[in-house]
Biopython code that builds the backbone (N, CA, C, O; Angstrom):
import numpy as np
from Bio.PDB.StructureBuilder import StructureBuilder

atoms = [
    (1, "MET", "N", (-30.670, -70.527, -30.816)),
    (1, "MET", "CA", (-30.006, -69.409, -30.218)),
    (1, "MET", "C", (-31.006, -68.252, -30.159)),
    (1, "MET", "O", (-31.639, -67.917, -31.160)),
    (2, "PRO", "N", (-31.142, -67.639, -28.963)),
    (2, "PRO", "CA", (-32.127, -66.566, -28.848)),
    (2, "PRO", "C", (-31.617, -65.286, -29.532)),
    (2, "PRO", "O", (-30.424, -64.982, -29.492)),
    (3, "GLN", "N", (-32.494, -64.583, -30.126)),
    (3, "GLN", "CA", (-32.138, -63.334, -30.801)),
    (3, "GLN", "C", (-32.445, -62.151, -29.884)),
    (3, "GLN", "O", (-33.442, -62.136, -29.161)),
    (4, "ILE", "N", (-31.548, -61.157, -29.941)),
    (4, "ILE", "CA", (-31.755, -59.936, -29.173)),
    (4, "ILE", "C", (-32.195, -58.868, -30.151)),
    (4, "ILE", "O", (-31.531, -58.624, -31.158)),
    (5, "ARG", "N", (-33.293, -58.243, -29.858)),
    (5, "ARG", "CA", (-33.803, -57.202, -30.743)),
    (5, "ARG", "C", (-33.554, -55.834, -30.105)),
    (5, "ARG", "O", (-33.780, -55.625, -28.913)),
    (6, "PHE", "N", (-33.082, -54.918, -30.941)),
    (6, "PHE", "CA", (-32.875, -53.542, -30.510)),
    (6, "PHE", "C", (-33.956, -52.689, -31.138)),
    (6, "PHE", "O", (-34.177, -52.729, -32.349)),
    (7, "VAL", "N", (-34.614, -51.930, -30.313)),
    (7, "VAL", "CA", (-35.657, -51.047, -30.812)),
    (7, "VAL", "C", (-35.090, -49.635, -30.785)),
    (7, "VAL", "O", (-34.692, -49.136, -29.732)),
    (8, "SER", "N", (-35.056, -49.008, -31.926)),
    (8, "SER", "CA", (-34.539, -47.643, -31.972)),
    (8, "SER", "C", (-35.667, -46.704, -32.338)),
    (8, "SER", "O", (-36.627, -47.075, -33.012)),
    (9, "GLY", "N", (-35.524, -45.500, -31.882)),
    (9, "GLY", "CA", (-36.522, -44.486, -32.154)),
    (9, "GLY", "C", (-36.067, -43.182, -31.544)),
    (9, "GLY", "O", (-34.946, -43.098, -31.043)),
    (10, "PRO", "N", (-36.894, -42.177, -31.571)),
    (10, "PRO", "CA", (-36.490, -40.904, -30.967)),
    (10, "PRO", "C", (-36.323, -41.070, -29.460)),
    (10, "PRO", "O", (-37.078, -41.806, -28.825)),
    (11, "PRO", "N", (-35.311, -40.369, -28.877)),
    (11, "PRO", "CA", (-35.112, -40.508, -27.431)),
    (11, "PRO", "C", (-36.311, -39.955, -26.678)),
    (11, "PRO", "O", (-36.959, -38.996, -27.098)),
    (12, "GLN", "N", (-36.578, -40.598, -25.553)),
    (12, "GLN", "CA", (-37.721, -40.170, -24.754)),
    (12, "GLN", "C", (-37.341, -38.902, -23.992)),
    (12, "GLN", "O", (-36.280, -38.839, -23.370)),
    (13, "ARG", "N", (-38.198, -37.908, -24.043)),
    (13, "ARG", "CA", (-37.953, -36.628, -23.383)),
    (13, "ARG", "C", (-38.178, -36.800, -21.884)),
    (13, "ARG", "O", (-39.152, -37.426, -21.464)),
    (14, "PRO", "N", (-37.245, -36.223, -21.055)),
    (14, "PRO", "CA", (-37.440, -36.368, -19.610)),
    (14, "PRO", "C", (-38.693, -35.616, -19.167)),
    (14, "PRO", "O", (-39.174, -34.708, -19.846)),
    (15, "GLY", "N", (-39.188, -36.013, -18.039)),
    (15, "GLY", "CA", (-40.405, -35.403, -17.514)),
    (15, "GLY", "C", (-40.168, -33.974, -17.030)),
    (15, "GLY", "O", (-39.036, -33.493, -16.983)),
    (16, "PHE", "N", (-41.257, -33.316, -16.676)),
    (16, "PHE", "CA", (-41.203, -31.914, -16.252)),
    (16, "PHE", "C", (-40.352, -31.741, -14.997)),
    (16, "PHE", "O", (-39.555, -30.807, -14.913)),
    (17, "PHE", "N", (-40.515, -32.623, -14.037)),
    (17, "PHE", "CA", (-39.769, -32.496, -12.778)),
    (17, "PHE", "C", (-38.270, -32.724, -12.988)),
    (17, "PHE", "O", (-37.456, -32.099, -12.309)),
    (18, "MET", "N", (-37.904, -33.587, -13.895)),
    (18, "MET", "CA", (-36.482, -33.811, -14.186)),
    (18, "MET", "C", (-35.884, -32.587, -14.893)),
    (18, "MET", "O", (-34.739, -32.211, -14.638)),
    (19, "GLN", "N", (-36.665, -31.978, -15.775)),
    (19, "GLN", "CA", (-36.197, -30.755, -16.431)),
    (19, "GLN", "C", (-36.031, -29.629, -15.413)),
    (19, "GLN", "O", (-35.053, -28.883, -15.456)),
    (20, "LEU", "N", (-36.987, -29.514, -14.504)),
    (20, "LEU", "CA", (-36.913, -28.499, -13.460)),
    (20, "LEU", "C", (-35.704, -28.746, -12.552)),
    (20, "LEU", "O", (-34.992, -27.806, -12.197)),
    (21, "LEU", "N", (-35.475, -29.996, -12.180)),
    (21, "LEU", "CA", (-34.319, -30.346, -11.352)),
    (21, "LEU", "C", (-33.013, -30.032, -12.085)),
    (21, "LEU", "O", (-32.075, -29.520, -11.474)),
    (22, "GLY", "N", (-32.941, -30.326, -13.361)),
    (22, "GLY", "CA", (-31.749, -30.011, -14.159)),
    (22, "GLY", "C", (-31.501, -28.514, -14.239)),
    (22, "GLY", "O", (-30.355, -28.071, -14.163)),
    (23, "ALA", "N", (-32.571, -27.725, -14.393)),
    (23, "ALA", "CA", (-32.429, -26.272, -14.458)),
    (23, "ALA", "C", (-31.945, -25.715, -13.120)),
    (23, "ALA", "O", (-31.087, -24.833, -13.094)),
    (24, "VAL", "N", (-32.486, -26.220, -12.007)),
    (24, "VAL", "CA", (-32.074, -25.753, -10.677)),
    (24, "VAL", "C", (-30.613, -26.103, -10.424)),
    (24, "VAL", "O", (-29.857, -25.270, -9.924)),
    (25, "ILE", "N", (-30.210, -27.311, -10.759)),
    (25, "ILE", "CA", (-28.813, -27.720, -10.568)),
    (25, "ILE", "C", (-27.894, -26.890, -11.466)),
    (25, "ILE", "O", (-26.814, -26.486, -11.035)),
    (26, "GLY", "N", (-28.306, -26.635, -12.699)),
    (26, "GLY", "CA", (-27.509, -25.809, -13.614)),
    (26, "GLY", "C", (-27.323, -24.398, -13.092)),
    (26, "GLY", "O", (-26.226, -23.844, -13.169)),
    (27, "LEU", "N", (-28.399, -23.805, -12.554)),
    (27, "LEU", "CA", (-28.289, -22.460, -11.984)),
    (27, "LEU", "C", (-27.387, -22.442, -10.749)),
    (27, "LEU", "O", (-26.637, -21.488, -10.543)),
    (28, "ALA", "N", (-27.458, -23.490, -9.931)),
    (28, "ALA", "CA", (-26.603, -23.564, -8.744)),
    (28, "ALA", "C", (-25.129, -23.661, -9.146)),
    (28, "ALA", "O", (-24.274, -23.012, -8.544)),
    (29, "VAL", "N", (-24.839, -24.468, -10.160)),
    (29, "VAL", "CA", (-23.453, -24.599, -10.636)),
    (29, "VAL", "C", (-22.970, -23.272, -11.224)),
    (29, "VAL", "O", (-21.828, -22.871, -11.000)),
    (30, "LEU", "N", (-23.836, -22.595, -11.973)),
    (30, "LEU", "CA", (-23.477, -21.301, -12.550)),
    (30, "LEU", "C", (-23.192, -20.269, -11.453)),
    (30, "LEU", "O", (-22.206, -19.536, -11.536)),
    (31, "ALA", "N", (-24.040, -20.209, -10.439)),
    (31, "ALA", "CA", (-23.839, -19.257, -9.341)),
    (31, "ALA", "C", (-22.543, -19.565, -8.587)),
    (31, "ALA", "O", (-21.792, -18.651, -8.246)),
    (32, "ALA", "N", (-22.282, -20.841, -8.328)),
    (32, "ALA", "CA", (-21.048, -21.218, -7.632)),
    (32, "ALA", "C", (-19.825, -20.845, -8.468)),
    (32, "ALA", "O", (-18.816, -20.392, -7.927)),
    (33, "SER", "N", (-19.912, -21.035, -9.774)),
    (33, "SER", "CA", (-18.789, -20.683, -10.653)),
    (33, "SER", "C", (-18.523, -19.183, -10.630)),
    (33, "SER", "O", (-17.368, -18.758, -10.601)),
    (34, "VAL", "N", (-19.579, -18.383, -10.644)),
    (34, "VAL", "CA", (-19.410, -16.928, -10.611)),
    (34, "VAL", "C", (-18.788, -16.496, -9.289)),
    (34, "VAL", "O", (-17.904, -15.639, -9.273)),
    (35, "ILE", "N", (-19.236, -17.075, -8.188)),
    (35, "ILE", "CA", (-18.701, -16.704, -6.870)),
    (35, "ILE", "C", (-17.230, -17.101, -6.750)),
    (35, "ILE", "O", (-16.408, -16.306, -6.294)),
    (36, "VAL", "N", (-16.898, -18.323, -7.155)),
    (36, "VAL", "CA", (-15.500, -18.773, -7.093)),
    (36, "VAL", "C", (-14.633, -17.912, -8.012)),
    (36, "VAL", "O", (-13.515, -17.549, -7.644)),
    (37, "GLY", "N", (-15.132, -17.586, -9.192)),
    (37, "GLY", "CA", (-14.385, -16.727, -10.114)),
    (37, "GLY", "C", (-14.142, -15.345, -9.542)),
    (37, "GLY", "O", (-13.066, -14.776, -9.725)),
    (38, "ALA", "N", (-15.138, -14.796, -8.846)),
    (38, "ALA", "CA", (-14.977, -13.474, -8.234)),
    (38, "ALA", "C", (-13.897, -13.506, -7.153)),
    (38, "ALA", "O", (-13.089, -12.583, -7.056)),
    (39, "PHE", "N", (-13.881, -14.565, -6.340)),
    (39, "PHE", "CA", (-12.852, -14.678, -5.306)),
    (39, "PHE", "C", (-11.466, -14.865, -5.922)),
    (39, "PHE", "O", (-10.487, -14.306, -5.430)),
    (40, "MET", "N", (-11.384, -15.640, -6.984)),
    (40, "MET", "CA", (-10.095, -15.837, -7.651)),
    (40, "MET", "C", (-9.594, -14.520, -8.247)),
    (40, "MET", "O", (-8.408, -14.206, -8.145)),
    (41, "LEU", "N", (-10.485, -13.755, -8.863)),
    (41, "LEU", "CA", (-10.103, -12.470, -9.436)),
    (41, "LEU", "C", (-9.654, -11.501, -8.342)),
    (41, "LEU", "O", (-8.666, -10.787, -8.510)),
    (42, "ALA", "N", (-10.374, -11.476, -7.229)),
    (42, "ALA", "CA", (-9.991, -10.600, -6.119)),
    (42, "ALA", "C", (-8.616, -10.995, -5.572)),
    (42, "ALA", "O", (-7.794, -10.129, -5.272)),
    (43, "GLY", "N", (-8.370, -12.283, -5.445)),
    (43, "GLY", "CA", (-7.063, -12.741, -4.972)),
    (43, "GLY", "C", (-5.944, -12.381, -5.932)),
    (43, "GLY", "O", (-4.869, -11.958, -5.507)),
    (44, "LEU", "N", (-6.190, -12.546, -7.220)),
    (44, "LEU", "CA", (-5.181, -12.206, -8.220)),
    (44, "LEU", "C", (-4.891, -10.708, -8.221)),
    (44, "LEU", "O", (-3.730, -10.302, -8.281)),
    (45, "LEU", "N", (-5.933, -9.889, -8.156)),
    (45, "LEU", "CA", (-5.732, -8.441, -8.119)),
    (45, "LEU", "C", (-5.003, -8.013, -6.848)),
    (45, "LEU", "O", (-4.165, -7.112, -6.889)),
    (46, "GLY", "N", (-5.314, -8.648, -5.725)),
    (46, "GLY", "CA", (-4.602, -8.349, -4.483)),
    (46, "GLY", "C", (-3.125, -8.702, -4.580)),
    (46, "GLY", "O", (-2.269, -7.945, -4.121)),
    (47, "PHE", "N", (-2.827, -9.843, -5.172)),
    (47, "PHE", "CA", (-1.435, -10.263, -5.351)),
    (47, "PHE", "C", (-0.684, -9.287, -6.254)),
    (47, "PHE", "O", (0.446, -8.903, -5.955)),
    (48, "VAL", "N", (-1.315, -8.888, -7.359)),
    (48, "VAL", "CA", (-0.681, -7.932, -8.275)),
    (48, "VAL", "C", (-0.448, -6.596, -7.571)),
    (48, "VAL", "O", (0.588, -5.964, -7.776)),
    (49, "LEU", "N", (-1.389, -6.167, -6.756)),
    (49, "LEU", "CA", (-1.231, -4.915, -6.018)),
    (49, "LEU", "C", (-0.059, -4.993, -5.040)),
    (49, "LEU", "O", (0.727, -4.051, -4.939)),
    (50, "ILE", "N", (0.061, -6.093, -4.331)),
    (50, "ILE", "CA", (1.162, -6.265, -3.374)),
    (50, "ILE", "C", (2.505, -6.271, -4.100)),
    (50, "ILE", "O", (3.454, -5.637, -3.640)),
    (51, "VAL", "N", (2.598, -6.975, -5.226)),
    (51, "VAL", "CA", (3.845, -7.011, -5.997)),
    (51, "VAL", "C", (4.193, -5.615, -6.510)),
    (51, "VAL", "O", (5.360, -5.227, -6.494)),
    (52, "ALA", "N", (3.196, -4.860, -6.963)),
    (52, "ALA", "CA", (3.447, -3.504, -7.465)),
    (52, "ALA", "C", (3.951, -2.594, -6.350)),
    (52, "ALA", "O", (4.859, -1.794, -6.575)),
    (53, "VAL", "N", (3.382, -2.700, -5.159)),
    (53, "VAL", "CA", (3.825, -1.867, -4.035)),
    (53, "VAL", "C", (5.255, -2.230, -3.635)),
    (53, "VAL", "O", (6.065, -1.339, -3.376)),
    (54, "VAL", "N", (5.573, -3.511, -3.582)),
    (54, "VAL", "CA", (6.935, -3.935, -3.237)),
    (54, "VAL", "C", (7.923, -3.433, -4.290)),
    (54, "VAL", "O", (9.002, -2.952, -3.943)),
    (55, "PHE", "N", (7.566, -3.539, -5.564)),
    (55, "PHE", "CA", (8.432, -3.064, -6.645)),
    (55, "PHE", "C", (8.649, -1.553, -6.546)),
    (55, "PHE", "O", (9.771, -1.075, -6.712)),
    (56, "TYR", "N", (7.587, -0.808, -6.276)),
    (56, "TYR", "CA", (7.693, 0.650, -6.140)),
    (56, "TYR", "C", (8.594, 1.019, -4.956)),
    (56, "TYR", "O", (9.445, 1.901, -5.069)),
    (57, "LEU", "N", (8.401, 0.340, -3.824)),
    (57, "LEU", "CA", (9.230, 0.640, -2.652)),
    (57, "LEU", "C", (10.693, 0.314, -2.910)),
    (57, "LEU", "O", (11.573, 1.042, -2.452)),
    (58, "ARG", "N", (10.968, -0.756, -3.629)),
    (58, "ARG", "CA", (12.353, -1.122, -3.956)),
    (58, "ARG", "C", (12.997, -0.052, -4.840)),
    (58, "ARG", "O", (14.140, 0.343, -4.610)),
    (59, "LEU", "N", (12.258, 0.415, -5.851)),
    (59, "LEU", "CA", (12.787, 1.477, -6.706)),
    (59, "LEU", "C", (13.019, 2.764, -5.918)),
    (59, "LEU", "O", (14.027, 3.444, -6.109)),
    (60, "TRP", "N", (12.083, 3.092, -5.036)),
    (60, "TRP", "CA", (12.228, 4.292, -4.214)),
    (60, "TRP", "C", (13.482, 4.193, -3.352)),
    (60, "TRP", "O", (14.230, 5.163, -3.228)),
    (61, "TRP", "N", (13.717, 3.018, -2.754)),
    (61, "TRP", "CA", (14.870, 2.813, -1.889)),
    (61, "TRP", "C", (16.171, 2.926, -2.691)),
    (61, "TRP", "O", (17.133, 3.539, -2.227)),
    (62, "LEU", "N", (16.205, 2.339, -3.888)),
    (62, "LEU", "CA", (17.413, 2.416, -4.708)),
    (62, "LEU", "C", (17.694, 3.853, -5.143)),
    (62, "LEU", "O", (18.846, 4.287, -5.132)),
    (63, "ARG", "N", (16.657, 4.590, -5.524)),
    (63, "ARG", "CA", (16.849, 5.995, -5.905)),
    (63, "ARG", "C", (17.369, 6.812, -4.728)),
    (63, "ARG", "O", (18.216, 7.689, -4.897)),
    (64, "ARG", "N", (16.865, 6.523, -3.551)),
    (64, "ARG", "CA", (17.302, 7.240, -2.353)),
    (64, "ARG", "C", (18.780, 6.970, -2.084)),
    (64, "ARG", "O", (19.538, 7.886, -1.767)),
    (65, "GLN", "N", (19.186, 5.700, -2.214)),
    (65, "GLN", "CA", (20.590, 5.356, -2.006)),
    (65, "GLN", "C", (21.482, 5.997, -3.066)),
    (65, "GLN", "O", (22.569, 6.486, -2.758)),
    (66, "MET", "N", (21.018, 5.991, -4.321)),
    (66, "MET", "CA", (21.811, 6.608, -5.387)),
    (66, "MET", "C", (21.972, 8.106, -5.150)),
    (66, "MET", "O", (23.051, 8.655, -5.376)),
    (67, "ALA", "N", (20.921, 8.766, -4.700)),
    (67, "ALA", "CA", (21.002, 10.201, -4.426)),
    (67, "ALA", "C", (21.991, 10.471, -3.291)),
    (67, "ALA", "O", (22.747, 11.441, -3.347)),
    (68, "ALA", "N", (21.990, 9.624, -2.273)),
    (68, "ALA", "CA", (22.926, 9.797, -1.160)),
    (68, "ALA", "C", (24.367, 9.602, -1.631)),
    (68, "ALA", "O", (25.259, 10.346, -1.224)),
    (69, "HIS", "N", (24.595, 8.609, -2.482)),
    (69, "HIS", "CA", (25.950, 8.381, -2.997)),
    (69, "HIS", "C", (26.389, 9.520, -3.911)),
    (69, "HIS", "O", (27.561, 9.897, -3.904)),
    (70, "MET", "N", (25.485, 10.063, -4.681)),
    (70, "MET", "CA", (25.840, 11.167, -5.572)),
    (70, "MET", "C", (26.194, 12.413, -4.771)),
    (70, "MET", "O", (27.103, 13.152, -5.151)),
    (71, "GLN", "N", (25.493, 12.656, -3.674)),
    (71, "GLN", "CA", (25.822, 13.806, -2.829)),
    (71, "GLN", "C", (27.179, 13.610, -2.168)),
    (71, "GLN", "O", (27.943, 14.565, -2.025)),
    (72, "ALA", "N", (27.482, 12.384, -1.766)),
    (72, "ALA", "CA", (28.772, 12.103, -1.143)),
    (72, "ALA", "C", (29.897, 12.263, -2.163)),
    (72, "ALA", "O", (30.983, 12.722, -1.809)),
    (73, "ASP", "N", (29.657, 11.894, -3.415)),
    (73, "ASP", "CA", (30.677, 12.026, -4.451)),
    (73, "ASP", "C", (30.885, 13.478, -4.861)),
    (73, "ASP", "O", (31.967, 13.825, -5.334)),
    (74, "ASP", "N", (29.890, 14.329, -4.695)),
    (74, "ASP", "CA", (30.020, 15.734, -5.075)),
    (74, "ASP", "C", (31.079, 16.458, -4.248)),
    (74, "ASP", "O", (31.635, 17.456, -4.704)),
    (75, "GLU", "N", (31.362, 15.979, -3.056)),
    (75, "GLU", "CA", (32.357, 16.626, -2.212)),
    (75, "GLU", "C", (33.763, 16.446, -2.774)),
    (75, "GLU", "O", (34.640, 17.259, -2.480)),
    (76, "ASP", "N", (34.003, 15.418, -3.563)),
    (76, "ASP", "CA", (35.319, 15.145, -4.133)),
    (76, "ASP", "C", (35.551, 15.884, -5.447)),
    (76, "ASP", "O", (36.679, 15.898, -5.940)),
    (77, "VAL", "N", (34.539, 16.489, -6.020)),
    (77, "VAL", "CA", (34.649, 17.137, -7.321)),
    (77, "VAL", "C", (34.885, 18.630, -7.122)),
    (77, "VAL", "O", (34.203, 19.285, -6.335)),
    (78, "ILE", "N", (35.857, 19.144, -7.846)),
    (78, "ILE", "CA", (36.146, 20.574, -7.805)),
    (78, "ILE", "C", (35.670, 21.167, -9.121)),
    (78, "ILE", "O", (36.104, 20.743, -10.192)),
    (79, "VAL", "N", (34.791, 22.136, -9.043)),
    (79, "VAL", "CA", (34.274, 22.792, -10.232)),
    (79, "VAL", "C", (35.053, 24.082, -10.429)),
    (79, "VAL", "O", (35.132, 24.909, -9.522)),
    (80, "THR", "N", (35.629, 24.254, -11.617)),
    (80, "THR", "CA", (36.440, 25.440, -11.889)),
    (80, "THR", "C", (36.396, 25.756, -13.377)),
    (80, "THR", "O", (35.884, 24.975, -14.179)),
    (81, "GLU", "N", (36.942, 26.915, -13.731)),
    (81, "GLU", "CA", (37.084, 27.281, -15.137)),
    (81, "GLU", "C", (38.541, 27.091, -15.521)),
    (81, "GLU", "O", (39.429, 27.193, -14.674)),
    (82, "TYR", "N", (38.790, 26.815, -16.799)),
    (82, "TYR", "CA", (40.168, 26.632, -17.243)),
    (82, "TYR", "C", (40.313, 27.155, -18.662)),
    (82, "TYR", "O", (39.333, 27.353, -19.379)),
    (83, "ARG", "N", (41.575, 27.376, -19.047)),
    (83, "ARG", "CA", (41.901, 27.823, -20.399)),
    (83, "ARG", "C", (43.024, 26.937, -20.908)),
    (83, "ARG", "O", (44.001, 26.694, -20.199)),
    (84, "VAL", "N", (42.883, 26.449, -22.151)),
    (84, "VAL", "CA", (43.900, 25.581, -22.738)),
    (84, "VAL", "C", (45.041, 26.451, -23.223)),
    (84, "VAL", "O", (44.847, 27.326, -24.068)),
    (85, "VAL", "N", (46.231, 26.213, -22.691)),
    (85, "VAL", "CA", (47.411, 26.968, -23.087)),
    (85, "VAL", "C", (48.073, 26.278, -24.266)),
    (85, "VAL", "O", (48.455, 26.925, -25.241)),
    (86, "GLU", "N", (48.203, 24.998, -24.175)),
    (86, "GLU", "CA", (48.856, 24.228, -25.230)),
    (86, "GLU", "C", (48.169, 22.868, -25.276)),
    (86, "GLU", "O", (47.947, 22.248, -24.236)),
    (87, "SER", "N", (47.838, 22.409, -26.458)),
    (87, "SER", "CA", (47.200, 21.097, -26.557)),
    (87, "SER", "C", (48.103, 20.156, -27.334)),
    (87, "SER", "O", (48.853, 20.589, -28.208)),
    (88, "ARG", "N", (48.035, 18.929, -27.032)),
    (88, "ARG", "CA", (48.825, 17.913, -27.724)),
    (88, "ARG", "C", (47.884, 16.980, -28.464)),
    (88, "ARG", "O", (46.814, 16.620, -27.971)),
    (89, "ARG", "N", (48.307, 16.603, -29.648)),
    (89, "ARG", "CA", (47.535, 15.665, -30.451)),
    (89, "ARG", "C", (48.405, 14.444, -30.677)),
    (89, "ARG", "O", (49.591, 14.566, -30.986)),
    (90, "GLN", "N", (47.828, 13.285, -30.526)),
    (90, "GLN", "CA", (48.598, 12.066, -30.666)),
    (90, "GLN", "C", (48.335, 11.476, -32.043)),
    (90, "GLN", "O", (47.183, 11.299, -32.439)),
    (91, "ASP", "N", (49.405, 11.172, -32.770)),
    (91, "ASP", "CA", (49.272, 10.564, -34.092)),
    (91, "ASP", "C", (49.011, 9.074, -33.954)),
    (91, "ASP", "O", (48.997, 8.523, -32.853)),
    (92, "ALA", "N", (48.805, 8.439, -35.095)),
    (92, "ALA", "CA", (48.524, 7.004, -35.109)),
    (92, "ALA", "C", (49.718, 6.194, -34.617)),
    (92, "ALA", "O", (49.538, 5.120, -34.043)),
    (93, "ASP", "N", (50.919, 6.685, -34.831)),
    (93, "ASP", "CA", (52.098, 5.929, -34.396)),
    (93, "ASP", "C", (52.409, 6.130, -32.919)),
    (93, "ASP", "O", (53.328, 5.501, -32.395)),
    (94, "GLY", "N", (51.667, 6.989, -32.244)),
    (94, "GLY", "CA", (51.847, 7.173, -30.816)),
    (94, "GLY", "C", (52.663, 8.390, -30.452)),
    (94, "GLY", "O", (52.795, 8.705, -29.270)),
    (95, "SER", "N", (53.214, 9.086, -31.431)),
    (95, "SER", "CA", (54.003, 10.273, -31.114)),
    (95, "SER", "C", (53.078, 11.463, -30.896)),
    (95, "SER", "O", (52.064, 11.608, -31.578)),
    (96, "ALA", "N", (53.435, 12.303, -29.947)),
    (96, "ALA", "CA", (52.617, 13.468, -29.615)),
    (96, "ALA", "C", (53.176, 14.693, -30.315)),
    (96, "ALA", "O", (54.391, 14.885, -30.373)),
    (97, "LYS", "N", (52.293, 15.513, -30.843)),
    (97, "LYS", "CA", (52.696, 16.753, -31.504)),
    (97, "LYS", "C", (51.932, 17.906, -30.885)),
    (97, "LYS", "O", (50.768, 17.768, -30.509)),
    (98, "ASN", "N", (52.590, 19.026, -30.784)),
    (98, "ASN", "CA", (51.930, 20.232, -30.281)),
    (98, "ASN", "C", (51.118, 20.873, -31.395)),
    (98, "ASN", "O", (51.505, 20.818, -32.562)),
    (99, "ARG", "N", (50.018, 21.467, -31.045)),
    (99, "ARG", "CA", (49.205, 22.191, -32.028)),
    (99, "ARG", "C", (49.348, 23.653, -31.821)),
    (99, "ARG", "O", (48.743, 24.442, -32.548)),
]
sb = StructureBuilder()
sb.init_structure("model")
sb.init_model(0)
sb.init_chain("A")
sb.init_seg("    ")
for serial, (resi, resn, name, xyz) in enumerate(atoms, 1):
    if name == "N":
        sb.init_residue(resn, " ", resi, " ")
    sb.init_atom(name, np.array(xyz, "f"), 0.0, 1.0, " ", f" {name:<3s}", serial, name[0])
structure = sb.get_structure()
């Protein structure tokens, strides 16, 4: 039966051109990652800005409607001065007594 021999030792270091090629590819991947990240960040910030503007406009619209309803309700309110002539106090049993 033939024997298979394994020779172990320190790994062989790649040549200069392979190291240079690895460095160039690494820099290209790094540059592409930075560019893609910048576009993703710009898109996210744009989305957040649009949501904030829509939220602000919705609040502005609701406040405007509430102010209009409050002005319409003010016409039904009569503001006057009054003086209490006689007051009634209700006991726990439900009977009213004059004070």
